[in-house]
PDB file of N, CA, C and O in Angstrom:
ATOM      1  N   MET A   1     135.302 108.853 108.783  1.00  0.00           N
ATOM      2  CA  MET A   1     134.079 108.104 108.362  1.00  0.00           C
ATOM      3  C   MET A   1     134.606 107.103 109.007  1.00  0.00           C
ATOM      4  O   MET A   1     135.808 106.847 108.938  1.00  0.00           O
ATOM      5  N   PRO A   2     133.535 106.242 109.895  1.00  0.00           N
ATOM      6  CA  PRO A   2     133.901 104.761 110.245  1.00  0.00           C
ATOM      7  C   PRO A   2     133.697 103.782 109.273  1.00  0.00           C
ATOM      8  O   PRO A   2     132.861 103.857 108.372  1.00  0.00           O
ATOM      9  N   LEU A   3     134.501 102.829 109.476  1.00  0.00           N
ATOM     10  CA  LEU A   3     134.122 101.771 108.754  1.00  0.00           C
ATOM     11  C   LEU A   3     132.831 100.861 109.128  1.00  0.00           C
ATOM     12  O   LEU A   3     132.635 100.669 110.329  1.00  0.00           O
ATOM     13  N   VAL A   4     132.085 100.383 108.346  1.00  0.00           N
ATOM     14  CA  VAL A   4     130.683  99.824 108.092  1.00  0.00           C
ATOM     15  C   VAL A   4     130.954  98.547 107.787  1.00  0.00           C
ATOM     16  O   VAL A   4     131.475  98.393 106.682  1.00  0.00           O
ATOM     17  N   VAL A   5     130.771  97.628 108.396  1.00  0.00           N
ATOM     18  CA  VAL A   5     130.936  96.071 107.773  1.00  0.00           C
ATOM     19  C   VAL A   5     129.572  95.538 108.359  1.00  0.00           C
ATOM     20  O   VAL A   5     129.443  95.634 109.580  1.00  0.00           O
ATOM     21  N   PRO A   6     128.612  95.026 107.681  1.00  0.00           N
ATOM     22  CA  PRO A   6     127.521  94.508 108.002  1.00  0.00           C
ATOM     23  C   PRO A   6     127.690  93.026 108.862  1.00  0.00           C
ATOM     24  O   PRO A   6     128.400  92.107 108.455  1.00  0.00           O
ATOM     25  N   GLY A   7     127.159  92.999 109.710  1.00  0.00           N
ATOM     26  CA  GLY A   7     127.381  91.731 110.778  1.00  0.00           C
ATOM     27  C   GLY A   7     128.180  92.223 112.008  1.00  0.00           C
ATOM     28  O   GLY A   7     127.973  91.850 113.163  1.00  0.00           O
ATOM     29  N   ILE A   8     129.269  93.249 111.548  1.00  0.00           N
ATOM     30  CA  ILE A   8     130.052  93.359 112.791  1.00  0.00           C
ATOM     31  C   ILE A   8     129.696  94.833 113.434  1.00  0.00           C
ATOM     32  O   ILE A   8     129.659  94.899 114.663  1.00  0.00           O
ATOM     33  N   ASN A   9     129.401  96.166 112.563  1.00  0.00           N
ATOM     34  CA  ASN A   9     129.109  96.954 113.364  1.00  0.00           C
ATOM     35  C   ASN A   9     127.733  97.372 113.106  1.00  0.00           C
ATOM     36  O   ASN A   9     127.335  98.484 113.453  1.00  0.00           O
ATOM     37  N   SER A  10     126.908  96.423 112.441  1.00  0.00           N
ATOM     38  CA  SER A  10     125.653  96.883 112.535  1.00  0.00           C
ATOM     39  C   SER A  10     124.742  96.406 113.783  1.00  0.00           C
ATOM     40  O   SER A  10     124.955  95.331 114.345  1.00  0.00           O
ATOM     41  N   SER A  11     124.038  97.009 114.048  1.00  0.00           N
ATOM     42  CA  SER A  11     123.104  96.156 115.229  1.00  0.00           C
ATOM     43  C   SER A  11     122.443  95.141 115.106  1.00  0.00           C
ATOM     44  O   SER A  11     122.352  94.358 116.051  1.00  0.00           O
ATOM     45  N   PHE A  12     121.748  94.880 113.770  1.00  0.00           N
ATOM     46  CA  PHE A  12     121.163  93.845 113.378  1.00  0.00           C
ATOM     47  C   PHE A  12     121.647  92.455 113.078  1.00  0.00           C
ATOM     48  O   PHE A  12     120.994  91.412 113.056  1.00  0.00           O
ATOM     49  N   GLY A  13     122.793  92.633 112.876  1.00  0.00           N
ATOM     50  CA  GLY A  13     123.547  91.346 112.720  1.00  0.00           C
ATOM     51  C   GLY A  13     123.595  91.116 111.205  1.00  0.00           C
ATOM     52  O   GLY A  13     123.122  91.945 110.427  1.00  0.00           O
ATOM     53  N   ASP A  14     124.141  90.044 110.822  1.00  0.00           N
ATOM     54  CA  ASP A  14     124.499  89.400 109.585  1.00  0.00           C
ATOM     55  C   ASP A  14     123.076  89.550 108.742  1.00  0.00           C
ATOM     56  O   ASP A  14     122.097  88.938 109.169  1.00  0.00           O
ATOM     57  N   LYS A  15     122.958  90.376 107.526  1.00  0.00           N
ATOM     58  CA  LYS A  15     122.153  90.108 106.491  1.00  0.00           C
ATOM     59  C   LYS A  15     121.507  88.772 105.855  1.00  0.00           C
ATOM     60  O   LYS A  15     120.384  88.708 105.353  1.00  0.00           O
ATOM     61  N   SER A  16     122.406  87.754 105.971  1.00  0.00           N
ATOM     62  CA  SER A  16     122.124  86.448 105.248  1.00  0.00           C
ATOM     63  C   SER A  16     121.209  85.747 106.345  1.00  0.00           C
ATOM     64  O   SER A  16     120.294  84.983 106.039  1.00  0.00           O
ATOM     65  N   GLU A  17     121.558  86.097 107.714  1.00  0.00           N
ATOM     66  CA  GLU A  17     120.952  85.528 108.746  1.00  0.00           C
ATOM     67  C   GLU A  17     119.294  86.490 108.991  1.00  0.00           C
ATOM     68  O   GLU A  17     118.408  86.051 109.724  1.00  0.00           O
ATOM     69  N   TRP A  18     119.222  87.282 108.527  1.00  0.00           N
ATOM     70  CA  TRP A  18     117.864  87.916 108.407  1.00  0.00           C
ATOM     71  C   TRP A  18     117.228  87.310 107.132  1.00  0.00           C
ATOM     72  O   TRP A  18     116.044  86.979 107.201  1.00  0.00           O
ATOM     73  N   VAL A  19     117.841  87.151 106.086  1.00  0.00           N
ATOM     74  CA  VAL A  19     117.065  86.709 104.889  1.00  0.00           C
ATOM     75  C   VAL A  19     116.727  85.197 104.879  1.00  0.00           C
ATOM     76  O   VAL A  19     115.871  84.776 104.101  1.00  0.00           O
ATOM     77  N   ASN A  20     117.272  84.515 105.581  1.00  0.00           N
ATOM     78  CA  ASN A  20     116.909  83.026 106.145  1.00  0.00           C
ATOM     79  C   ASN A  20     116.115  83.098 106.898  1.00  0.00           C
ATOM     80  O   ASN A  20     115.543  82.020 107.060  1.00  0.00           O
ATOM     81  N   LYS A  21     115.573  84.285 107.795  1.00  0.00           N
ATOM     82  CA  LYS A  21     114.608  84.140 108.861  1.00  0.00           C
ATOM     83  C   LYS A  21     113.162  84.461 108.245  1.00  0.00           C
ATOM     84  O   LYS A  21     112.088  83.919 108.506  1.00  0.00           O
ATOM     85  N   LEU A  22     113.499  85.669 107.206  1.00  0.00           N
ATOM     86  CA  LEU A  22     112.334  86.191 106.716  1.00  0.00           C
ATOM     87  C   LEU A  22     111.739  86.431 105.383  1.00  0.00           C
ATOM     88  O   LEU A  22     110.727  87.100 105.177  1.00  0.00           O
ATOM     89  N   MET A  23     112.547  85.752 104.391  1.00  0.00           N
ATOM     90  CA  MET A  23     112.181  85.624 102.944  1.00  0.00           C
ATOM     91  C   MET A  23     110.958  84.663 103.186  1.00  0.00           C
ATOM     92  O   MET A  23     110.962  83.695 103.947  1.00  0.00           O
ATOM     93  N   GLY A  24     109.759  85.161 102.293  1.00  0.00           N
ATOM     94  CA  GLY A  24     108.645  84.351 102.096  1.00  0.00           C
ATOM     95  C   GLY A  24     107.797  84.179 103.157  1.00  0.00           C
ATOM     96  O   GLY A  24     106.876  83.362 103.174  1.00  0.00           O
ATOM     97  N   LYS A  25     108.088  84.933 104.046  1.00  0.00           N
ATOM     98  CA  LYS A  25     107.230  85.065 105.504  1.00  0.00           C
ATOM     99  C   LYS A  25     106.406  86.322 105.640  1.00  0.00           C
ATOM    100  O   LYS A  25     106.859  87.338 105.114  1.00  0.00           O
ATOM    101  N   LYS A  26     104.995  86.396 106.421  1.00  0.00           N
ATOM    102  CA  LYS A  26     104.774  87.718 106.674  1.00  0.00           C
ATOM    103  C   LYS A  26     105.115  88.038 107.767  1.00  0.00           C
ATOM    104  O   LYS A  26     105.362  87.124 108.553  1.00  0.00           O
ATOM    105  N   ILE A  27     105.247  89.372 108.201  1.00  0.00           N
ATOM    106  CA  ILE A  27     105.399  90.105 109.580  1.00  0.00           C
ATOM    107  C   ILE A  27     104.022  90.010 110.429  1.00  0.00           C
ATOM    108  O   ILE A  27     102.997  90.577 110.050  1.00  0.00           O
ATOM    109  N   SER A  28     104.097  89.252 111.592  1.00  0.00           N
ATOM    110  CA  SER A  28     102.921  89.660 112.307  1.00  0.00           C
ATOM    111  C   SER A  28     103.216  89.689 113.755  1.00  0.00           C
ATOM    112  O   SER A  28     104.355  89.919 114.159  1.00  0.00           O
ATOM    113  N   ASP A  29     102.248  89.470 114.523  1.00  0.00           N
ATOM    114  CA  ASP A  29     102.451  89.523 115.821  1.00  0.00           C
ATOM    115  C   ASP A  29     102.642  88.226 116.480  1.00  0.00           C
ATOM    116  O   ASP A  29     102.449  88.232 117.696  1.00  0.00           O
ATOM    117  N   THR A  30     102.973  87.143 115.949  1.00  0.00           N
ATOM    118  CA  THR A  30     103.578  85.899 116.431  1.00  0.00           C
ATOM    119  C   THR A  30     104.259  85.099 115.458  1.00  0.00           C
ATOM    120  O   THR A  30     104.000  85.406 114.295  1.00  0.00           O
ATOM    121  N   SER A  31     105.107  84.100 115.639  1.00  0.00           N
ATOM    122  CA  SER A  31     105.965  83.238 114.505  1.00  0.00           C
ATOM    123  C   SER A  31     105.318  81.991 114.268  1.00  0.00           C
ATOM    124  O   SER A  31     104.877  81.292 115.180  1.00  0.00           O
ATOM    125  N   ASN A  32     105.251  81.684 113.000  1.00  0.00           N
ATOM    126  CA  ASN A  32     104.972  80.225 113.060  1.00  0.00           C
ATOM    127  C   ASN A  32     105.678  80.095 111.790  1.00  0.00           C
ATOM    128  O   ASN A  32     106.553  80.922 111.533  1.00  0.00           O
ATOM    129  N   GLU A  33     105.390  79.096 110.903  1.00  0.00           N
ATOM    130  CA  GLU A  33     105.682  78.282 109.545  1.00  0.00           C
ATOM    131  C   GLU A  33     105.518  79.417 108.641  1.00  0.00           C
ATOM    132  O   GLU A  33     106.157  79.395 107.589  1.00  0.00           O
ATOM    133  N   THR A  34     104.940  80.165 108.836  1.00  0.00           N
ATOM    134  CA  THR A  34     104.291  81.231 107.523  1.00  0.00           C
ATOM    135  C   THR A  34     104.559  82.693 108.189  1.00  0.00           C
ATOM    136  O   THR A  34     104.385  83.604 107.380  1.00  0.00           O
ATOM    137  N   SER A  35     104.868  83.023 109.234  1.00  0.00           N
ATOM    138  CA  SER A  35     104.879  84.468 109.879  1.00  0.00           C
ATOM    139  C   SER A  35     106.497  84.396 111.048  1.00  0.00           C
ATOM    140  O   SER A  35     107.049  83.521 111.715  1.00  0.00           O
ATOM    141  N   PHE A  36     106.729  85.816 110.762  1.00  0.00           N
ATOM    142  CA  PHE A  36     107.605  86.083 111.835  1.00  0.00           C
ATOM    143  C   PHE A  36     107.199  87.253 112.570  1.00  0.00           C
ATOM    144  O   PHE A  36     106.782  88.213 111.921  1.00  0.00           O
ATOM    145  N   ALA A  37     107.262  87.324 113.909  1.00  0.00           N
ATOM    146  CA  ALA A  37     106.912  87.988 114.903  1.00  0.00           C
ATOM    147  C   ALA A  37     107.687  89.590 115.033  1.00  0.00           C
ATOM    148  O   ALA A  37     108.912  89.659 115.140  1.00  0.00           O
ATOM    149  N   LYS A  38     106.976  90.609 115.013  1.00  0.00           N
ATOM    150  CA  LYS A  38     107.577  91.908 115.051  1.00  0.00           C
ATOM    151  C   LYS A  38     108.225  92.410 116.324  1.00  0.00           C
ATOM    152  O   LYS A  38     108.777  93.503 116.456  1.00  0.00           O
ATOM    153  N   LYS A  39     108.090  91.508 117.206  1.00  0.00           N
ATOM    154  CA  LYS A  39     109.101  91.451 118.548  1.00  0.00           C
ATOM    155  C   LYS A  39     110.078  91.201 118.368  1.00  0.00           C
ATOM    156  O   LYS A  39     110.929  91.896 118.924  1.00  0.00           O
ATOM    157  N   ASP A  40     110.475  90.187 117.583  1.00  0.00           N
ATOM    158  CA  ASP A  40     111.830  89.828 117.207  1.00  0.00           C
ATOM    159  C   ASP A  40     112.846  90.452 116.159  1.00  0.00           C
ATOM    160  O   ASP A  40     114.008  90.084 115.986  1.00  0.00           O
ATOM    161  N   LEU A  41     112.116  91.561 115.436  1.00  0.00           N
ATOM    162  CA  LEU A  41     113.022  92.030 114.673  1.00  0.00           C
ATOM    163  C   LEU A  41     113.984  93.182 115.219  1.00  0.00           C
ATOM    164  O   LEU A  41     113.416  93.787 116.129  1.00  0.00           O
ATOM    165  N   PRO A  42     114.952  93.556 115.016  1.00  0.00           N
ATOM    166  CA  PRO A  42     115.786  94.600 115.538  1.00  0.00           C
ATOM    167  C   PRO A  42     115.130  95.764 115.579  1.00  0.00           C
ATOM    168  O   PRO A  42     114.370  96.164 114.698  1.00  0.00           O
ATOM    169  N   GLU A  43     115.495  96.524 116.931  1.00  0.00           N
ATOM    170  CA  GLU A  43     114.709  97.922 117.120  1.00  0.00           C
ATOM    171  C   GLU A  43     114.689  98.721 116.274  1.00  0.00           C
ATOM    172  O   GLU A  43     113.767  99.527 116.149  1.00  0.00           O
ATOM    173  N   THR A  44     115.821  98.657 115.429  1.00  0.00           N
ATOM    174  CA  THR A  44     115.596  99.667 114.016  1.00  0.00           C
ATOM    175  C   THR A  44     115.370  98.891 112.980  1.00  0.00           C
ATOM    176  O   THR A  44     116.250  98.092 112.660  1.00  0.00           O
ATOM    177  N   HIS A  45     114.130  98.960 112.227  1.00  0.00           N
ATOM    178  CA  HIS A  45     113.545  98.246 111.378  1.00  0.00           C
ATOM    179  C   HIS A  45     112.532  99.265 110.584  1.00  0.00           C
ATOM    180  O   HIS A  45     112.145 100.312 111.104  1.00  0.00           O
ATOM    181  N   ARG A  46     112.214  98.921 109.509  1.00  0.00           N
ATOM    182  CA  ARG A  46     111.077  99.316 108.812  1.00  0.00           C
ATOM    183  C   ARG A  46     110.638  98.277 108.007  1.00  0.00           C
ATOM    184  O   ARG A  46     111.537  97.484 107.724  1.00  0.00           O
ATOM    185  N   VAL A  47     109.245  97.954 107.418  1.00  0.00           N
ATOM    186  CA  VAL A  47     108.603  97.251 106.696  1.00  0.00           C
ATOM    187  C   VAL A  47     108.080  98.072 105.859  1.00  0.00           C
ATOM    188  O   VAL A  47     107.389  99.003 106.272  1.00  0.00           O
ATOM    189  N   LEU A  48     108.335  97.861 104.404  1.00  0.00           N
ATOM    190  CA  LEU A  48     108.372  98.466 103.187  1.00  0.00           C
ATOM    191  C   LEU A  48     107.138  97.896 102.207  1.00  0.00           C
ATOM    192  O   LEU A  48     107.273  96.749 101.782  1.00  0.00           O
ATOM    193  N   LYS A  49     106.378  98.376 101.969  1.00  0.00           N
ATOM    194  CA  LYS A  49     104.806  97.698 101.119  1.00  0.00           C
ATOM    195  C   LYS A  49     105.394  98.383  99.618  1.00  0.00           C
ATOM    196  O   LYS A  49     106.258  99.260  99.582  1.00  0.00           O
ATOM    197  N   PRO A  50     104.905  97.941  98.726  1.00  0.00           N
ATOM    198  CA  PRO A  50     104.697  98.781  97.541  1.00  0.00           C
ATOM    199  C   PRO A  50     104.451  99.829  97.377  1.00  0.00           C
ATOM    200  O   PRO A  50     103.255  99.886  97.664  1.00  0.00           O
ATOM    201  N   GLY A  51     104.744 100.715  97.113  1.00  0.00           N
ATOM    202  CA  GLY A  51     104.349 102.298  96.921  1.00  0.00           C
ATOM    203  C   GLY A  51     104.507 103.058  98.273  1.00  0.00           C
ATOM    204  O   GLY A  51     103.944 104.142  98.423  1.00  0.00           O
ATOM    205  N   ASP A  52     105.288 102.487  99.287  1.00  0.00           N
ATOM    206  CA  ASP A  52     104.935 102.968 100.336  1.00  0.00           C
ATOM    207  C   ASP A  52     106.308 104.408 100.141  1.00  0.00           C
ATOM    208  O   ASP A  52     107.364 104.307  99.515  1.00  0.00           O
ATOM    209  N   MET A  53     105.841 105.518 100.838  1.00  0.00           N
ATOM    210  CA  MET A  53     107.001 106.569 100.991  1.00  0.00           C
ATOM    211  C   MET A  53     107.969 106.277 102.004  1.00  0.00           C
ATOM    212  O   MET A  53     107.653 105.835 103.109  1.00  0.00           O
ATOM    213  N   LYS A  54     109.275 106.543 101.607  1.00  0.00           N
ATOM    214  CA  LYS A  54     110.065 106.424 102.561  1.00  0.00           C
ATOM    215  C   LYS A  54     111.278 107.323 102.474  1.00  0.00           C
ATOM    216  O   LYS A  54     111.842 107.622 101.422  1.00  0.00           O
ATOM    217  N   THR A  55     111.647 107.751 103.775  1.00  0.00           N
ATOM    218  CA  THR A  55     112.919 108.534 103.600  1.00  0.00           C
ATOM    219  C   THR A  55     114.219 107.783 102.803  1.00  0.00           C
ATOM    220  O   THR A  55     114.454 106.577 102.732  1.00  0.00           O
ATOM    221  N   MET A  56     114.907 108.815 102.284  1.00  0.00           N
ATOM    222  CA  MET A  56     116.410 108.491 101.336  1.00  0.00           C
ATOM    223  C   MET A  56     117.705 108.505 102.431  1.00  0.00           C
ATOM    224  O   MET A  56     118.838 108.219 102.044  1.00  0.00           O
ATOM    225  N   ASP A  57     117.449 108.828 103.683  1.00  0.00           N
ATOM    226  CA  ASP A  57     118.735 108.984 104.474  1.00  0.00           C
ATOM    227  C   ASP A  57     118.868 107.273 105.022  1.00  0.00           C
ATOM    228  O   ASP A  57     118.115 106.508 105.626  1.00  0.00           O
ATOM    229  N   HIS A  58     120.217 107.179 104.458  1.00  0.00           N
ATOM    230  CA  HIS A  58     121.105 105.968 104.877  1.00  0.00           C
ATOM    231  C   HIS A  58     121.201 105.630 106.357  1.00  0.00           C
ATOM    232  O   HIS A  58     121.659 106.491 107.108  1.00  0.00           O
ATOM    233  N   ASN A  59     120.884 104.678 106.753  1.00  0.00           N
ATOM    234  CA  ASN A  59     121.208 104.111 108.189  1.00  0.00           C
ATOM    235  C   ASN A  59     121.921 102.921 108.323  1.00  0.00           C
ATOM    236  O   ASN A  59     121.104 102.010 108.455  1.00  0.00           O
ATOM    237  N   PRO A  60     122.753 102.621 108.344  1.00  0.00           N
ATOM    238  CA  PRO A  60     123.441 100.993 108.213  1.00  0.00           C
ATOM    239  C   PRO A  60     123.027 100.014 109.470  1.00  0.00           C
ATOM    240  O   PRO A  60     123.314  98.822 109.575  1.00  0.00           O
ATOM    241  N   ASN A  61     122.275 100.827 110.405  1.00  0.00           N
ATOM    242  CA  ASN A  61     121.961  99.923 111.507  1.00  0.00           C
ATOM    243  C   ASN A  61     120.295  99.778 111.192  1.00  0.00           C
ATOM    244  O   ASN A  61     119.638  99.036 111.922  1.00  0.00           O
ATOM    245  N   ARG A  62     119.866 100.256 110.467  1.00  0.00           N
ATOM    246  CA  ARG A  62     118.350  99.801 110.028  1.00  0.00           C
ATOM    247  C   ARG A  62     118.367  98.807 108.916  1.00  0.00           C
ATOM    248  O   ARG A  62     119.076  98.787 107.910  1.00  0.00           O
ATOM    249  N   LEU A  63     117.193  97.775 109.412  1.00  0.00           N
ATOM    250  CA  LEU A  63     117.043  96.634 108.610  1.00  0.00           C
ATOM    251  C   LEU A  63     115.703  97.132 107.669  1.00  0.00           C
ATOM    252  O   LEU A  63     114.667  97.524 108.206  1.00  0.00           O
ATOM    253  N   ASN A  64     115.839  97.074 106.511  1.00  0.00           N
ATOM    254  CA  ASN A  64     114.785  97.187 105.748  1.00  0.00           C
ATOM    255  C   ASN A  64     114.258  95.881 105.107  1.00  0.00           C
ATOM    256  O   ASN A  64     114.901  95.124 104.379  1.00  0.00           O
ATOM    257  N   ILE A  65     112.753  95.730 105.575  1.00  0.00           N
ATOM    258  CA  ILE A  65     112.009  94.631 105.180  1.00  0.00           C
ATOM    259  C   ILE A  65     111.290  94.863 104.137  1.00  0.00           C
ATOM    260  O   ILE A  65     110.200  95.331 104.467  1.00  0.00           O
ATOM    261  N   HIS A  66     111.448  94.713 102.733  1.00  0.00           N
ATOM    262  CA  HIS A  66     110.286  94.569 101.547  1.00  0.00           C
ATOM    263  C   HIS A  66     109.481  94.022 101.454  1.00  0.00           C
ATOM    264  O   HIS A  66     109.862  93.004 100.878  1.00  0.00           O
ATOM    265  N   VAL A  67     108.060  93.924 101.711  1.00  0.00           N
ATOM    266  CA  VAL A  67     106.953  92.899 101.306  1.00  0.00           C
ATOM    267  C   VAL A  67     106.334  93.104 100.009  1.00  0.00           C
ATOM    268  O   VAL A  67     106.651  94.050  99.288  1.00  0.00           O
ATOM    269  N   ASN A  68     105.471  92.254  99.700  1.00  0.00           N
ATOM    270  CA  ASN A  68     104.809  92.325  98.190  1.00  0.00           C
ATOM    271  C   ASN A  68     103.328  92.786  98.552  1.00  0.00           C
ATOM    272  O   ASN A  68     103.042  92.910  99.742  1.00  0.00           O
ATOM    273  N   GLU A  69     102.603  92.982  97.803  1.00  0.00           N
ATOM    274  CA  GLU A  69     100.894  93.111  98.036  1.00  0.00           C
ATOM    275  C   GLU A  69     100.545  92.502  98.990  1.00  0.00           C
ATOM    276  O   GLU A  69      99.974  93.056  99.930  1.00  0.00           O
ATOM    277  N   ASP A  70     100.847  91.055  98.955  1.00  0.00           N
ATOM    278  CA  ASP A  70     100.263  90.137  99.991  1.00  0.00           C
ATOM    279  C   ASP A  70     100.856  90.320 101.248  1.00  0.00           C
ATOM    280  O   ASP A  70     100.333  89.674 102.155  1.00  0.00           O
ATOM    281  N   GLY A  71     101.704  90.951 101.508  1.00  0.00           N
ATOM    282  CA  GLY A  71     102.745  91.209 102.894  1.00  0.00           C
ATOM    283  C   GLY A  71     103.759  90.058 102.993  1.00  0.00           C
ATOM    284  O   GLY A  71     104.261  89.810 104.089  1.00  0.00           O
ATOM    285  N   VAL A  72     104.069  89.378 101.957  1.00  0.00           N
ATOM    286  CA  VAL A  72     104.992  88.330 102.149  1.00  0.00           C
ATOM    287  C   VAL A  72     106.540  88.924 101.831  1.00  0.00           C
ATOM    288  O   VAL A  72     106.700  89.583 100.804  1.00  0.00           O
ATOM    289  N   VAL A  73     107.595  88.691 102.676  1.00  0.00           N
ATOM    290  CA  VAL A  73     108.874  89.236 102.464  1.00  0.00           C
ATOM    291  C   VAL A  73     109.451  88.851 101.121  1.00  0.00           C
ATOM    292  O   VAL A  73     109.398  87.660 100.813  1.00  0.00           O
ATOM    293  N   HIS A  74     109.981  89.693 100.309  1.00  0.00           N
ATOM    294  CA  HIS A  74     110.657  89.471  99.012  1.00  0.00           C
ATOM    295  C   HIS A  74     112.471  89.632  99.223  1.00  0.00           C
ATOM    296  O   HIS A  74     113.377  88.940  98.758  1.00  0.00           O
ATOM    297  N   ASP A  75     112.511  90.889 100.152  1.00  0.00           N
ATOM    298  CA  ASP A  75     113.621  91.395 100.080  1.00  0.00           C
ATOM    299  C   ASP A  75     113.928  91.916 101.429  1.00  0.00           C
ATOM    300  O   ASP A  75     113.012  92.277 102.168  1.00  0.00           O
ATOM    301  N   VAL A  76     115.268  91.979 101.819  1.00  0.00           N
ATOM    302  CA  VAL A  76     115.851  92.650 103.035  1.00  0.00           C
ATOM    303  C   VAL A  76     117.280  92.813 102.757  1.00  0.00           C
ATOM    304  O   VAL A  76     118.143  92.038 102.344  1.00  0.00           O
ATOM    305  N   ASN A  77     117.281  94.285 103.169  1.00  0.00           N
ATOM    306  CA  ASN A  77     118.531  94.880 102.867  1.00  0.00           C
ATOM    307  C   ASN A  77     118.868  95.836 104.259  1.00  0.00           C
ATOM    308  O   ASN A  77     118.110  95.745 105.225  1.00  0.00           O
ATOM    309  N   SER A  78     120.072  96.770 104.298  1.00  0.00           N
ATOM    310  CA  SER A  78     120.208  97.660 105.400  1.00  0.00           C
ATOM    311  C   SER A  78     120.011  99.084 104.787  1.00  0.00           C
ATOM    312  O   SER A  78     119.928  99.269 103.573  1.00  0.00           O
ATOM    313  N   GLY A  79     119.956  99.865 105.525  1.00  0.00           N
ATOM    314  CA  GLY A  79     120.003 101.340 105.174  1.00  0.00           C
ATOM    315  C   GLY A  79     118.977 102.211 105.606  1.00  0.00           C
ATOM    316  O   GLY A  79     119.021 103.407 105.318  1.00  0.00           O
TER     317      GLY A  79
END
């Protein structure tokens, strides 16, 4: 089994970088002070809303973006 070290082996880079970019923002078509453009997210990502169904497969190269009821990012992780 290969060693997976976030930021080294993952395709989306360092988690803390994404936390800094996304926390407190909405995901939209354009970037500004309160939103982040979908086109700038890594190819392998998913945006998870409260109550969303999700697969339980672990993909260390996938960025999981958790948003609240208002669509504001409150957590970012890989998997």
